[in-house]
GULOBA-141788 format. One record per residue (C-alpha): residue in three letters; chain; y, x, z. Coordinates in steps of 0.001 Angstrom, whole numbers. Layout:
N
    aa   ch         v         u         w
   ALA    A         Y         X         Z
...
This chain:
422
    aa   ch         v         u         w
   MET    A      7537     -5067    -35199
   HIS    A      9047     -1603    -35560
   ARG    A      8811      -781    -32047
   MET    A      4905      -355    -32569
   SER    A      5547      2623    -34917
   ILE    A      5183      5216    -32097
   VAL    A      2266      4098    -30671
   PRO    A      -810      6503    -32072
   GLY    A     -2766      5564    -35305
   ALA    A     -5720      2784    -35034
   LEU    A     -3994      1624    -31852
   MET    A      -755       639    -33662
   VAL    A     -2896     -1119    -35959
   LEU    A     -4815     -2970    -33245
   LEU    A     -1614     -4051    -31489
   LEU    A         7     -5411    -34794
   VAL    A     -2997     -7387    -35227
   GLN    A     -2993     -8679    -31646
   TRP    A       803     -9291    -31447
   PRO    A       913    -12942    -30957
   ALA    A     -1865    -12747    -28252
   LEU    A      -348     -9978    -26440
   VAL    A      3484    -11378    -26205
   ALA    A      1717    -14580    -24552
   GLY    A      1537    -12771    -21294
   GLN    A     -1271    -10579    -22398
   THR    A     -3714    -13368    -23193
   GLY    A     -5933    -10897    -24725
   ALA    A     -6173     -9044    -21408
   SER    A     -9981     -9508    -21076
   ALA    A    -10341     -7300    -24261
   LEU    A     -7977     -4758    -23891
   GLY    A     -9971     -2215    -22570
   ALA    A    -12628     -2024    -25094
   ARG    A     -9617     -2424    -27829
   LEU    A     -7856       654    -26402
   LEU    A    -11043      2743    -26319
   GLN    A    -11037      2304    -30148
   ASP    A     -8092      4674    -30440
   ALA    A     -9044      8386    -30588
   SER    A     -5751      9509    -29011
   VAL    A     -6949      7226    -25996
   ARG    A    -10230      8479    -25733
   SER    A     -8658     12238    -26171
   ALA    A     -6297     11319    -23306
   LEU    A     -9322     10141    -21140
   GLU    A    -11208     13126    -21665
   GLY    A     -7958     15263    -20843
   ILE    A     -7567     13712    -17529
   ARG    A    -11377     14369    -16623
   ALA    A    -10869     17856    -17608
   ALA    A     -7689     17936    -15326
   GLU    A     -9631     16707    -12187
   PRO    A     -9293     20123    -10594
   LYS    A     -5442     20093    -11009
   THR    A     -5518     16482     -9646
   LEU    A     -7455     17800     -6494
   GLU    A     -4723     20605     -6186
   ASP    A     -2157     18253     -6074
   GLN    A     -3741     16095     -3867
   ILE    A     -4299     18843     -1370
   ARG    A      -673     20375     -1739
   LEU    A       699     17131      -971
   CYS    A     -1492     16238      1984
   GLU    A      -379     19653      3612
   ILE    A      3026     18338      3994
   GLU    A      3829     16190      6893
   ALA    A      4925     12584      6071
   PRO    A      4911     10623      9224
   PRO    A      6242      7105      9293
   PHE    A     10179      7128      8385
   LYS    A      9907     10869      7968
   GLU    A      8486     11148      4524
   ILE    A     11421     13471      3094
   ARG    A      9773     16539      2846
   ARG    A      6796     15277       915
   GLY    A      9071     13260     -1202
   VAL    A     11189     16117     -2332
   VAL    A      7960     18002     -3463
   PHE    A      6719     14857     -5256
   ALA    A     10222     14655     -6833
   GLU    A      9525     18384     -7998
   MET    A      6455     17528     -9499
   LEU    A      7630     14691    -11419
   ARG    A     10347     16784    -12903
   GLU    A      7930     19354    -13833
   ILE    A      5598     17175    -15555
   GLY    A      8693     15968    -17800
   LEU    A      9703     12753    -16515
   ALA    A     13159     11306    -17150
   ASN    A     16014     10075    -14413
   VAL    A     13837     11501    -11634
   ARG    A     15586     10384     -8383
   THR    A     15250      9522     -4677
   ASP    A     16684      6330     -3788
   THR    A     18618      5274      -517
   GLU    A     15607      4147      1197
   GLY    A     13689      7301       142
   ASN    A     11301      5921     -2607
   VAL    A     10885      8945     -5297
   LEU    A     11050      7632     -8922
   GLY    A     10640      9168    -12414
   GLU    A     10496      7249    -15786
   LEU    A      8450      7519    -18963
   ALA    A     10281      5492    -21548
   GLY    A      8494      3235    -23976
   ALA    A      9686      1840    -27218
   GLU    A     11533      -672    -25430
   PRO    A     12531     -1424    -21726
   ARG    A     10051     -4170    -21343
   PRO    A      7377     -4736    -20510
   HIS    A      8392     -2522    -17318
   LEU    A      5167     -1400    -15523
   VAL    A      5748       561    -11913
   LEU    A      2824      2533    -10921
   ALA    A      3072      3445     -7391
   ALA    A      1373      5297     -4256
   HIS    A      2837      5537      -737
   LEU    A      4275      9003       641
   ASP    A      3593      7953      4221
   THR    A       725      8509      6493
   VAL    A      -127      7009     10111
   PHE    A         5     10470     11793
   PRO    A      2967     11552     13858
   GLU    A      5032     14675     13759
   GLY    A      3155     17795     14771
   THR    A      -374     16585     13579
   ASP    A     -2367     19483     11993
   VAL    A     -2417     18281      8303
   ARG    A     -4209     21462      7001
   VAL    A     -7071     20432      4353
   THR    A    -10307     22301      4622
   ARG    A    -12963     22198      1676
   GLU    A    -16746     21938      2051
   GLY    A    -18050     21806     -1646
   PRO    A    -16777     18481     -3058
   VAL    A    -15641     17229       138
   LEU    A    -12098     17668      1279
   ARG    A    -11116     17207      4968
   GLY    A     -7663     16350      6282
   PRO    A     -5647     13401      7714
   GLY    A     -4240     11353      5059
   ILE    A     -6553     12988      2205
   GLY    A     -7629      9752       793
   ASP    A     -4814      7524      2116
   ASP    A     -2724      8002       230
   CYS    A     -2799     11662     -1101
   ARG    A     -5454     10699     -3617
   GLY    A     -3085      7740     -4612
   LEU    A      -132     10286     -5082
   ALA    A     -2098     12818     -7006
   VAL    A     -3456     10309     -9332
   VAL    A      -189      8856    -10101
   LEU    A       855     12360    -11139
   ALA    A     -2164     12937    -12958
   VAL    A     -1630      9583    -15112
   ALA    A      1808     10524    -15977
   ARG    A      1157     14366    -16847
   THR    A     -1507     13057    -19085
   LEU    A       674     10629    -20913
   VAL    A      3366     13469    -21535
   THR    A      1184     15817    -22540
   SER    A     -1090     13598    -24821
   GLY    A      1934     12363    -26526
   ILE    A       925      8769    -26108
   LYS    A      3755      6528    -26437
   THR    A      3480      2886    -25073
   PRO    A      5444      -217    -26311
   GLY    A      6696      -886    -22728
   THR    A      8293      1550    -20363
   ILE    A      6528      3145    -17188
   THR    A      7941      4132    -13951
   PHE    A      6116      6313    -11564
   VAL    A      6994      5796     -7551
   GLY    A      6040      7662     -4569
   ASN    A      7441      4996     -1930
   VAL    A      7945      5130      1388
   GLY    A      7036      2605      4335
   GLU    A      3698      1323      3538
   GLU    A      1739      2638      6885
   GLY    A      2362      1284     10628
   LEU    A      5741        88     11073
   GLY    A      7267       879      8019
   ASP    A      6989     -2908      7360
   LEU    A      6668     -2246      3432
   ARG    A     10287     -1039      3247
   GLY    A      9925       991       165
   VAL    A      8686     -1827     -2067
   LYS    A     10956     -4346      -481
   TYR    A     13686     -2258     -1283
   LEU    A     12692     -1718     -4864
   PHE    A     12322     -5334     -5701
   ASN    A     15239     -6559     -3625
   GLU    A     17580     -3757     -4807
   GLY    A     16704      -688     -6643
   LEU    A     14592     -2363     -9655
   LYS    A     15562     -6007     -8867
   GLY    A     14615     -8117    -11808
   ARG    A     13255     -5322    -14043
   VAL    A      9675     -4969    -12997
   ASP    A      7189     -7156    -15139
   ARG    A      3943     -5717    -13540
   PHE    A      3187     -3584    -10496
   VAL    A        80     -1305     -9647
   SER    A      -413       429     -6305
   ILE    A     -3116      3385     -6145
   ASP    A     -4179      3091     -2569
   GLY    A     -7770      3685     -1192
   THR    A    -10891      5355     -2548
   GLY    A    -13592      4126     -4802
   LEU    A    -13090      1895     -7734
   GLY    A    -12239     -1484     -6218
   ILE    A     -9425     -3797     -7255
   THR    A     -7471     -5666     -4604
   HIS    A     -5857     -8839     -5669
   VAL    A     -5841    -10731     -2599
   ALA    A     -2811     -9896      -304
   VAL    A     -3798     -9833      3639
   GLY    A      -690    -10796      5270
   SER    A       293     -9534      8791
   LEU    A      2689    -10166     11425
   ARG    A      3368     -7443     13705
   TYR    A      5247     -7867     17086
   ARG    A      6770     -5588     19911
   VAL    A      6935     -7747     23126
   THR    A      8889     -6640     25831
   PHE    A      8644     -8319     29222
   LYS    A     11490     -7418     31401
   GLY    A     12294     -7918     35395
   PRO    A     14197     -6707     38475
   GLY    A     11329     -4340     39570
   GLY    A     11514     -2501     42808
   HIS    A      9696      -666     45274
   SER    A      5765     -2132     45278
   PHE    A      5843     -2751     49294
   GLY    A      9253     -3505     49948
   ALA    A      9908     -5715     46966
   PHE    A      6564     -7229     47166
   GLY    A      6493    -10855     45811
   ARG    A      8716    -10497     42535
   SER    A      7496    -11265     39336
   ASN    A      5725     -8398     37792
   PRO    A      6151     -7562     33913
   ILE    A      2910     -5813     33664
   HIS    A      1348     -8630     35252
   ALA    A      2898    -10878     32809
   LEU    A      1813     -8589     30040
   GLY    A     -1866     -8626     31226
   ARG    A     -1915    -12320     31408
   ALA    A      -816    -12522     27778
   VAL    A     -3281    -10032     26602
   ALA    A     -6162    -11739     28532
   ALA    A     -4960    -15017     26527
   ILE    A     -4650    -13237     23221
   SER    A     -8178    -11775     23562
   ASN    A     -9787    -15338     23700
   PHE    A     -7940    -16598     20870
   GLU    A    -10502    -18514     18575
   VAL    A     -9720    -17546     14735
   PRO    A    -11351    -18696     11361
   ARG    A    -14314    -16401      9916
   GLU    A    -13099    -17709      6423
   PRO    A    -10564    -16730      5544
   LYS    A    -10847    -13859      7537
   THR    A     -8293    -13992     10417
   THR    A     -7918    -11022     12931
   PHE    A     -5615    -10105     15832
   SER    A     -5434     -7000     18176
   VAL    A     -2913     -5551     20846
   GLY    A     -2704     -2101     19559
   ARG    A      -536      -501     22077
   ILE    A       813     -1141     25589
   GLY    A      3157       553     27712
   GLY    A      6004       508     30626
   GLY    A      6336      1028     34183
   THR    A      8263      3646     36189
   SER    A      5556      4950     38681
   VAL    A      2363      3941     40587
   ASN    A      4393      2805     43910
   SER    A      6941       535     41750
   ILE    A      7051     -2873     40499
   PRO    A      7887     -2160     36969
   PHE    A     11366     -3465     35470
   GLU    A      9875     -3310     31847
   ALA    A      6280     -3692     29991
   TRP    A      5670     -3658     26180
   MET    A      3075     -4358     23720
   GLU    A      2762     -4246     19939
   VAL    A       292     -6890     18419
   ASP    A      -948     -7099     14933
   MET    A     -2254    -10310     13570
   ARG    A     -3636    -10710      9843
   SER    A     -4911    -13263      7438
   SER    A     -5314    -13729      3816
   ASP    A     -4404    -17440      4337
   ALA    A      -591    -17935      5166
   ALA    A     -1352    -21235      6990
   ALA    A     -4118    -19466      9246
   LEU    A     -1631    -16765      9772
   GLN    A       921    -19229     10792
   SER    A     -1238    -20963     13083
   LEU    A     -2265    -17594     14630
   ASP    A      1420    -17045     15135
   ALA    A      1955    -20329     16797
   LYS    A     -1080    -19537     19434
   PHE    A       451    -15841     20032
   ASN    A      4280    -17370     20890
   LYS    A      2673    -19888     23179
   ALA    A       407    -17167     25116
   VAL    A      3680    -14876     25612
   ASP    A      5753    -17613     26859
   ASP    A      2852    -19123     29158
   ALA    A      2352    -15509     30747
   VAL    A      5994    -15338     31675
   ARG    A      5895    -18794     33180
   ASP    A      2596    -18292     34832
   GLU    A      3787    -15131     36406
   ASP    A      7090    -16338     37795
   ALA    A      4974    -19436     38947
   ARG    A      2653    -17271     40909
   TRP    A      5533    -16079     43144
   ASN    A      7833    -19179     42894
   GLN    A     10454    -17128     40930
   ARG    A     12379    -17284     37877
   MET    A     12705    -13385     37338
   LEU    A     11083    -12504     33996
   THR    A     12383    -12539     30548
   VAL    A     10452    -11699     27167
   ASP    A     11793    -10183     23776
   LYS    A      9419    -11087     20937
   ALA    A     10901     -8656     18373
   LEU    A      8987     -8988     14790
   VAL    A      8402     -5427     13524
   GLY    A      6349     -6167     10560
   ASN    A      5974     -9065      8350
   ARG    A      3682     -8804      5195
   PRO    A      3304    -11795      3343
   ALA    A      -126    -13130      2589
   GLY    A      -988    -14323     -1094
   GLN    A     -2893    -13318     -4230
   THR    A     -2739    -12662     -7715
   PRO    A     -5339    -15169     -9179
   ALA    A     -8600    -13548    -10336
   ASP    A     -7839    -14960    -13813
   ALA    A     -4249    -13726    -14051
   PRO    A     -3853    -11322    -16830
   ILE    A     -3177     -8288    -14872
   VAL    A     -6675     -8732    -12850
   ARG    A     -8473     -9521    -16178
   ALA    A     -6811     -6358    -17794
   ALA    A     -7998     -4218    -14647
   VAL    A    -11658     -5724    -14987
   ALA    A    -11598     -5089    -18649
   VAL    A    -10747     -1641    -18206
   THR    A    -13157     -1007    -15567
   ARG    A    -16000     -2491    -17663
   ALA    A    -14974      -541    -20704
   LEU    A    -15431      2653    -18804
   GLY    A    -18799      1550    -17557
   ALA    A    -17739       976    -13922
   THR    A    -19097     -1645    -11577
   VAL    A    -16084     -4234    -10995
   THR    A    -15411     -5195     -7383
   LEU    A    -12567     -7626     -6429
   ASP    A    -11361     -6956     -3096
   GLU    A     -8565     -8225      -464
   GLY    A     -6340     -5889      1732
   SER    A     -3159     -4951      2974
   THR    A      -949     -2932       366
   ASP    A      2477     -2497     -1064
   ALA    A      1149     -5059     -3655
   ASN    A      1553     -7805      -876
   TYR    A      5250     -8134     -1605
   PRO    A      5525     -8176     -5272
   MET    A      2705    -10770     -5013
   SER    A      5055    -12899     -2790
   LEU    A      7585    -12816     -5446
   GLY    A      5145    -14015     -7966
   ILE    A      5401    -10843     -9959
   PRO    A      1770     -9783    -11356
   ALA    A       627     -7204     -9169
   ILE    A     -2601     -5478     -7893
   THR    A     -3668     -2361     -6076
   ILE    A     -6480      -128     -7687
   ASP    A     -8640      2455     -5730
   GLY    A     -8077      6074     -6720
   GLY    A    -11558      7195     -6913
   GLY    A    -13956      9467     -5056
   ARG    A    -15294      8222     -1837
   GLY    A    -13470      8292      1305
   ARG    A    -14462      7918      4955
   ASP    A    -12329      7886      8352
   ALA    A     -9058      6613      6956
   HIS    A     -6255      6617      9534
   ALA    A     -8433      9349     11806
   LEU    A     -7996     12846     12220
   THR    A    -11498     13345     10671
   GLU    A    -10802     11690      7415
   THR    A    -12714     13026      4402
   PHE    A    -12605     12535       750
   ASP    A    -15586     13156     -1326
   SER    A    -14417     14255     -4827
   THR    A    -17744     13761     -6605
   ASP    A    -17047     11801     -9940
   ALA    A    -13361     11253     -8479
   TRP    A    -12024     11772    -12084
   ARG    A    -13345      8119    -12813
   GLY    A    -10373      6660    -10652
   ALA    A     -7957      8642    -12670
   GLN    A     -9861      7750    -15909
   ARG    A     -9544      4028    -15121
   ALA    A     -5879      4500    -13674
   LEU    A     -4358      6191    -16971
   LEU    A     -6454      3245    -19140
   LEU    A     -5125       735    -16968
   THR    A     -1455      2167    -17333
   ILE    A     -1676      1981    -21144
   ALA    A     -3246     -1296    -20893
   LEU    A      -455     -2900    -18959
   ALA    A      2762     -1118    -20832
   GLN    A      1712     -3372    -23815
   PRO    A      3534     -6668    -24543
């Protein structure tokens, strides 16, 4: 019981009274938001993070104006680490995968909460990432996804340090790599498989704008498919199997897939390429394919259709010319597991309780985020939005309307305090 002694005032008394329920997996999660708001130091911290919203927006802009293309997040990571050190977190470091971590010790190592946002964007090197501002609206690639998340992570850490609130459990704040594109969640996979393996009790990522709570993980499979053949002159070698024609057959077949409406299941051929010149039969052609569903069985069924379509395309192109010339390589370049943290799980109920306690509308969502991976391991995990209103994510015209964006920072702070309880 002595470990409660560093929790401020009335909150300490409340936790002592609720000790048995909180130990049992936060069975009192549904009431956590209202209980925490009874403590004056918590209310003061919430007002503090609201007042600090201009600083949060400054951080958001500063980070967003540093390029962070997939697999090249290091420059933004270096600055994020500097910001964590300035806040006063302990053991700030960058792991071998590129994740940036900083710790705020609680009375005990457990429960251990990880609060994360991703460093990377979808935009390639050379993109103009300068941010412009028109009143409350910020405009720039990545300004909402996920510069807002990174800024809110910093705001929560800074507020906890400056307010002097000490939680029973320890919190690790993370800027992780590899969420976008072909990153394949490499940052969080490293955290859970190596860096923090066996040490995380709860995981929250901040990703997106608004005030939603994502507890259903949309899984995805991503392939890079390469068709190969001998190639040759378009006239002199006419009659040889053509890799691009095979690719076209595959794309046509994929475009005609029938998929369930519920659970929502999707497919897309996102990129294609290959060939040498207009007057050559190509020796190689490739495509990148994305398939998604929140239901693992539906995704597996779609995967089987996809593999058959590709194999049939090779067979049919060779048969067209009575040849056996083509080969195909189907490289799985992305595998995000589908799944969910049940709506009645304590971590979801805590997020709902905190949202309601702050007077916001509760919205439970599905999505593909860093939380997918811990969910697949059975670790309590959700993703929350960072506040404000975003438009045109993944586009050069992306905007973030900061009107009342402080609500997202407040909700993240209160939820962090709640999930750092036993």
